[in-house]
VMD Tcl script that builds the backbone (N, CA, C; Angstrom):
set m [mol new atoms 270]
animate dup $m
set s [atomselect $m all]
$s set {name element resname resid chain x y z} {
  {N N UNK 1 A -66.496 59.259 23.757}
  {CA C UNK 1 A -66.583 60.329 22.755}
  {C C UNK 1 A -66.462 59.689 21.368}
  {N N UNK 2 A -67.369 60.032 20.480}
  {CA C UNK 2 A -67.310 59.485 19.111}
  {C C UNK 2 A -66.256 60.272 18.319}
  {N N UNK 3 A -65.409 59.505 17.626}
  {CA C UNK 3 A -64.386 60.046 16.778}
  {C C UNK 3 A -64.520 59.425 15.373}
  {N N UNK 4 A -64.538 60.237 14.357}
  {CA C UNK 4 A -64.581 59.717 12.972}
  {C C UNK 4 A -63.154 59.554 12.447}
  {N N UNK 5 A -62.889 58.359 11.944}
  {CA C UNK 5 A -61.605 58.047 11.355}
  {C C UNK 5 A -61.779 58.003 9.830}
  {N N UNK 6 A -60.972 58.756 9.095}
  {CA C UNK 6 A -61.069 58.766 7.645}
  {C C UNK 6 A -59.784 58.119 7.107}
  {N N UNK 7 A -59.923 56.981 6.432}
  {CA C UNK 7 A -58.817 56.313 5.796}
  {C C UNK 7 A -58.761 56.892 4.353}
  {N N UNK 8 A -57.670 57.573 4.061}
  {CA C UNK 8 A -57.504 58.250 2.754}
  {C C UNK 8 A -56.766 57.350 1.750}
  {N N UNK 9 A -56.784 57.793 0.528}
  {CA C UNK 9 A -55.979 57.073 -0.474}
  {C C UNK 9 A -54.504 57.102 -0.133}
  {N N UNK 10 A -54.058 58.233 0.454}
  {CA C UNK 10 A -52.634 58.348 0.857}
  {C C UNK 10 A -52.323 57.315 1.942}
  {N N UNK 11 A -53.288 57.073 2.908}
  {CA C UNK 11 A -53.101 56.063 3.937}
  {C C UNK 11 A -52.927 54.684 3.272}
  {N N UNK 12 A -53.727 54.441 2.305}
  {CA C UNK 12 A -53.702 53.138 1.630}
  {C C UNK 12 A -52.406 52.992 0.872}
  {N N UNK 13 A -52.011 54.062 0.158}
  {CA C UNK 13 A -50.699 53.975 -0.599}
  {C C UNK 13 A -49.532 53.855 0.262}
  {N N UNK 14 A -49.523 54.517 1.462}
  {CA C UNK 14 A -48.422 54.507 2.366}
  {C C UNK 14 A -48.421 53.349 3.364}
  {N N UNK 15 A -49.597 52.724 3.542}
  {CA C UNK 15 A -49.749 51.665 4.509}
  {C C UNK 15 A -49.011 50.386 4.141}
  {N N UNK 16 A -48.647 49.636 5.147}
  {CA C UNK 16 A -47.944 48.375 4.965}
  {C C UNK 16 A -48.876 47.233 5.319}
  {N N UNK 17 A -48.903 46.222 4.431}
  {CA C UNK 17 A -49.678 45.033 4.645}
  {C C UNK 17 A -49.200 44.270 5.871}
  {N N UNK 18 A -50.173 43.737 6.664}
  {CA C UNK 18 A -49.849 42.929 7.839}
  {C C UNK 18 A -48.858 43.602 8.828}
  {N N UNK 19 A -48.999 44.922 8.966}
  {CA C UNK 19 A -48.138 45.661 9.921}
  {C C UNK 19 A -49.056 46.502 10.831}
  {N N UNK 20 A -49.163 46.073 12.071}
  {CA C UNK 20 A -50.159 46.649 12.964}
  {C C UNK 20 A -49.852 48.103 13.374}
  {N N UNK 21 A -48.689 48.607 13.137}
  {CA C UNK 21 A -48.393 50.001 13.426}
  {C C UNK 21 A -48.288 50.855 12.199}
  {N N UNK 22 A -48.269 50.272 11.014}
  {CA C UNK 22 A -48.146 51.116 9.792}
  {C C UNK 22 A -49.153 50.767 8.739}
  {N N UNK 23 A -50.220 50.073 9.111}
  {CA C UNK 23 A -51.291 49.782 8.134}
  {C C UNK 23 A -52.072 51.069 7.903}
  {N N UNK 24 A -52.920 51.101 6.890}
  {CA C UNK 24 A -53.696 52.337 6.604}
  {C C UNK 24 A -54.562 52.769 7.846}
  {N N UNK 25 A -55.172 51.799 8.520}
  {CA C UNK 25 A -55.962 52.185 9.674}
  {C C UNK 25 A -55.135 52.789 10.766}
  {N N UNK 26 A -53.945 52.253 11.032}
  {CA C UNK 26 A -53.098 52.827 12.077}
  {C C UNK 26 A -52.697 54.258 11.692}
  {N N UNK 27 A -52.336 54.481 10.433}
  {CA C UNK 27 A -51.997 55.808 9.942}
  {C C UNK 27 A -53.164 56.804 10.160}
  {N N UNK 28 A -54.355 56.341 9.797}
  {CA C UNK 28 A -55.523 57.233 9.916}
  {C C UNK 28 A -55.908 57.508 11.368}
  {N N UNK 29 A -55.873 56.453 12.222}
  {CA C UNK 29 A -56.157 56.658 13.639}
  {C C UNK 29 A -55.136 57.545 14.297}
  {N N UNK 30 A -53.880 57.370 13.983}
  {CA C UNK 30 A -52.827 58.193 14.538}
  {C C UNK 30 A -53.051 59.690 14.160}
  {N N UNK 31 A -53.535 59.910 12.955}
  {CA C UNK 31 A -53.764 61.297 12.550}
  {C C UNK 31 A -54.960 61.869 13.322}
  {N N UNK 32 A -55.997 61.088 13.532}
  {CA C UNK 32 A -57.198 61.547 14.238}
  {C C UNK 32 A -56.974 61.638 15.772}
  {N N UNK 33 A -56.072 60.802 16.285}
  {CA C UNK 33 A -55.789 60.760 17.712}
  {C C UNK 33 A -54.286 60.919 17.942}
  {N N UNK 34 A -53.758 62.077 17.754}
  {CA C UNK 34 A -52.319 62.308 17.901}
  {C C UNK 34 A -51.767 62.000 19.285}
  {N N UNK 35 A -52.625 61.967 20.289}
  {CA C UNK 35 A -52.171 61.695 21.645}
  {C C UNK 35 A -51.815 60.186 21.845}
  {N N UNK 36 A -52.024 59.386 20.793}
  {CA C UNK 36 A -51.722 57.965 20.858}
  {C C UNK 36 A -50.655 57.560 19.841}
  {N N UNK 37 A -49.452 58.099 19.947}
  {CA C UNK 37 A -48.458 57.794 18.904}
  {C C UNK 37 A -48.025 56.309 18.841}
  {N N UNK 38 A -48.148 55.617 19.944}
  {CA C UNK 38 A -47.690 54.225 19.995}
  {C C UNK 38 A -48.802 53.216 19.758}
  {N N UNK 39 A -49.916 53.586 19.179}
  {CA C UNK 39 A -51.038 52.670 19.018}
  {C C UNK 39 A -50.733 51.629 17.949}
  {N N UNK 40 A -51.472 50.532 18.045}
  {CA C UNK 40 A -51.414 49.491 16.998}
  {C C UNK 40 A -52.853 49.098 16.664}
  {N N UNK 41 A -53.036 48.505 15.502}
  {CA C UNK 41 A -54.353 48.071 15.042}
  {C C UNK 41 A -54.310 46.594 14.726}
  {N N UNK 42 A -55.226 45.876 15.338}
  {CA C UNK 42 A -55.343 44.397 15.023}
  {C C UNK 42 A -56.531 44.138 14.191}
  {N N UNK 43 A -56.820 42.850 14.042}
  {CA C UNK 43 A -57.985 42.462 13.208}
  {C C UNK 43 A -59.326 42.904 13.739}
  {N N UNK 44 A -59.443 43.156 15.022}
  {CA C UNK 44 A -60.690 43.513 15.623}
  {C C UNK 44 A -60.669 44.750 16.444}
  {N N UNK 45 A -59.509 45.365 16.729}
  {CA C UNK 45 A -59.472 46.493 17.593}
  {C C UNK 45 A -58.279 47.357 17.452}
  {N N UNK 46 A -58.335 48.530 18.085}
  {CA C UNK 46 A -57.269 49.488 18.200}
  {C C UNK 46 A -56.731 49.345 19.587}
  {N N UNK 47 A -55.386 49.251 19.686}
  {CA C UNK 47 A -54.732 49.067 20.964}
  {C C UNK 47 A -53.933 50.311 21.264}
  {N N UNK 48 A -54.494 51.189 22.150}
  {CA C UNK 48 A -53.879 52.465 22.475}
  {C C UNK 48 A -52.494 52.303 23.047}
  {N N UNK 49 A -52.384 51.447 24.019}
  {CA C UNK 49 A -51.108 51.090 24.627}
  {C C UNK 49 A -51.402 49.886 25.543}
  {N N UNK 50 A -50.324 49.243 26.057}
  {CA C UNK 50 A -50.541 48.001 26.778}
  {C C UNK 50 A -51.355 48.147 28.086}
  {N N UNK 51 A -51.442 49.380 28.594}
  {CA C UNK 51 A -52.160 49.583 29.857}
  {C C UNK 51 A -53.651 49.863 29.723}
  {N N UNK 52 A -54.089 49.993 28.463}
  {CA C UNK 52 A -55.518 50.388 28.216}
  {C C UNK 52 A -56.248 49.263 27.496}
  {N N UNK 53 A -57.535 49.239 27.693}
  {CA C UNK 53 A -58.379 48.288 26.991}
  {C C UNK 53 A -58.436 48.667 25.517}
  {N N UNK 54 A -58.524 47.684 24.634}
  {CA C UNK 54 A -58.641 48.008 23.212}
  {C C UNK 54 A -59.955 48.675 22.879}
  {N N UNK 55 A -59.944 49.405 21.742}
  {CA C UNK 55 A -61.148 50.022 21.231}
  {C C UNK 55 A -61.631 49.167 20.075}
  {N N UNK 56 A -62.829 48.683 20.194}
  {CA C UNK 56 A -63.344 47.740 19.172}
  {C C UNK 56 A -63.587 48.421 17.831}
  {N N UNK 57 A -63.162 47.751 16.758}
  {CA C UNK 57 A -63.428 48.253 15.423}
  {C C UNK 57 A -64.808 47.818 14.949}
  {N N UNK 58 A -65.493 48.712 14.164}
  {CA C UNK 58 A -66.797 48.286 13.555}
  {C C UNK 58 A -66.488 47.282 12.418}
  {N N UNK 59 A -67.527 46.569 12.009}
  {CA C UNK 59 A -67.344 45.545 10.968}
  {C C UNK 59 A -66.721 46.093 9.700}
  {N N UNK 60 A -67.096 47.275 9.288}
  {CA C UNK 60 A -66.489 47.807 8.041}
  {C C UNK 60 A -64.994 47.932 8.094}
  {N N UNK 61 A -64.494 48.322 9.250}
  {CA C UNK 61 A -63.052 48.440 9.437}
  {C C UNK 61 A -62.383 47.084 9.544}
  {N N UNK 62 A -63.061 46.118 10.175}
  {CA C UNK 62 A -62.496 44.758 10.261}
  {C C UNK 62 A -62.384 44.148 8.865}
  {N N UNK 63 A -63.385 44.344 8.062}
  {CA C UNK 63 A -63.386 43.856 6.675}
  {C C UNK 63 A -62.252 44.501 5.865}
  {N N UNK 64 A -62.064 45.803 6.107}
  {CA C UNK 64 A -60.995 46.540 5.415}
  {C C UNK 64 A -59.653 45.956 5.769}
  {N N UNK 65 A -59.382 45.748 7.058}
  {CA C UNK 65 A -58.085 45.154 7.501}
  {C C UNK 65 A -57.865 43.831 6.818}
  {N N UNK 66 A -58.875 42.952 6.896}
  {CA C UNK 66 A -58.702 41.591 6.266}
  {C C UNK 66 A -58.455 41.698 4.757}
  {N N UNK 67 A -59.179 42.567 4.102}
  {CA C UNK 67 A -59.020 42.747 2.683}
  {C C UNK 67 A -57.637 43.295 2.311}
  {N N UNK 68 A -57.221 44.353 2.981}
  {CA C UNK 68 A -55.926 44.967 2.746}
  {C C UNK 68 A -54.824 43.937 3.030}
  {N N UNK 69 A -54.883 43.244 4.146}
  {CA C UNK 69 A -53.847 42.279 4.476}
  {C C UNK 69 A -53.791 41.065 3.497}
  {N N UNK 70 A -54.875 40.876 2.771}
  {CA C UNK 70 A -54.903 39.827 1.794}
  {C C UNK 70 A -54.421 40.280 0.411}
  {N N UNK 71 A -53.883 41.515 0.410}
  {CA C UNK 71 A -53.396 42.169 -0.821}
  {C C UNK 71 A -54.482 42.347 -1.904}
  {N N UNK 72 A -55.706 42.549 -1.443}
  {CA C UNK 72 A -56.816 42.763 -2.348}
  {C C UNK 72 A -57.063 44.287 -2.378}
  {N N UNK 73 A -57.684 44.800 -3.470}
  {CA C UNK 73 A -57.935 46.259 -3.558}
  {C C UNK 73 A -58.906 46.757 -2.512}
  {N N UNK 74 A -58.610 47.903 -1.993}
  {CA C UNK 74 A -59.467 48.571 -1.006}
  {C C UNK 74 A -59.653 50.087 -1.441}
  {N N UNK 75 A -60.663 50.674 -0.905}
  {CA C UNK 75 A -60.931 52.077 -1.217}
  {C C UNK 75 A -60.990 52.912 0.076}
  {N N UNK 76 A -60.763 54.205 -0.064}
  {CA C UNK 76 A -60.902 55.096 1.115}
  {C C UNK 76 A -62.300 54.984 1.721}
  {N N UNK 77 A -62.360 55.141 3.039}
  {CA C UNK 77 A -63.641 55.064 3.688}
  {C C UNK 77 A -63.473 55.722 5.103}
  {N N UNK 78 A -64.596 55.942 5.770}
  {CA C UNK 78 A -64.604 56.506 7.089}
  {C C UNK 78 A -65.426 55.618 7.986}
  {N N UNK 79 A -65.141 55.691 9.308}
  {CA C UNK 79 A -65.910 54.978 10.290}
  {C C UNK 79 A -65.817 55.743 11.606}
  {N N UNK 80 A -66.721 55.434 12.507}
  {CA C UNK 80 A -66.743 56.097 13.798}
  {C C UNK 80 A -66.473 55.111 14.917}
  {N N UNK 81 A -65.623 55.508 15.847}
  {CA C UNK 81 A -65.329 54.691 17.031}
  {C C UNK 81 A -65.658 55.485 18.295}
  {N N UNK 82 A -65.895 54.752 19.361}
  {CA C UNK 82 A -66.142 55.403 20.651}
  {C C UNK 82 A -64.792 55.293 21.403}
  {N N UNK 83 A -64.251 56.512 21.696}
  {CA C UNK 83 A -62.953 56.598 22.351}
  {C C UNK 83 A -63.124 57.209 23.737}
  {N N UNK 84 A -62.466 56.672 24.753}
  {CA C UNK 84 A -62.530 57.349 26.069}
  {C C UNK 84 A -62.052 58.780 25.961}
  {N N UNK 85 A -62.807 59.679 26.578}
  {CA C UNK 85 A -62.530 61.147 26.440}
  {C C UNK 85 A -61.077 61.462 26.777}
  {N N UNK 86 A -60.468 60.797 27.735}
  {CA C UNK 86 A -59.126 61.149 28.150}
  {C C UNK 86 A -58.061 60.818 27.049}
  {N N UNK 87 A -58.454 60.058 26.046}
  {CA C UNK 87 A -57.524 59.743 24.954}
  {C C UNK 87 A -57.615 60.693 23.808}
  {N N UNK 88 A -58.585 61.614 23.886}
  {CA C UNK 88 A -58.808 62.576 22.772}
  {C C UNK 88 A -58.134 63.884 23.141}
  {N N UNK 89 A -57.227 64.318 22.269}
  {CA C UNK 89 A -56.548 65.637 22.548}
  {C C UNK 89 A -57.583 66.800 22.423}
  {N N UNK 90 A -57.376 67.805 23.282}
  {CA C UNK 90 A -58.301 68.943 23.186}
  {C C UNK 90 A -58.130 69.728 21.896}
}
mol reanalyze $m
mol bondsrecalc $m
mol representation Tube
mol addrep $m
């Protein structure tokens, strides 16, 4: 199931550099997928929990993570990921 993730300015302002559970992407994904409170975000994927396969990030999101973690300026943006239907709340 395709899910659009919107990283807002608030996510950027509240996000923590080099923190896989509190970076702007993690905040945005958690908002879009509230059924995954324990998720983390790495350089290339979203990790729903240790028992599930990661969800691959598109290139735009990977570049955002690298740029944000390098303490360089970033802007709000959106991207779409393919999420297994059982992970999406009704």
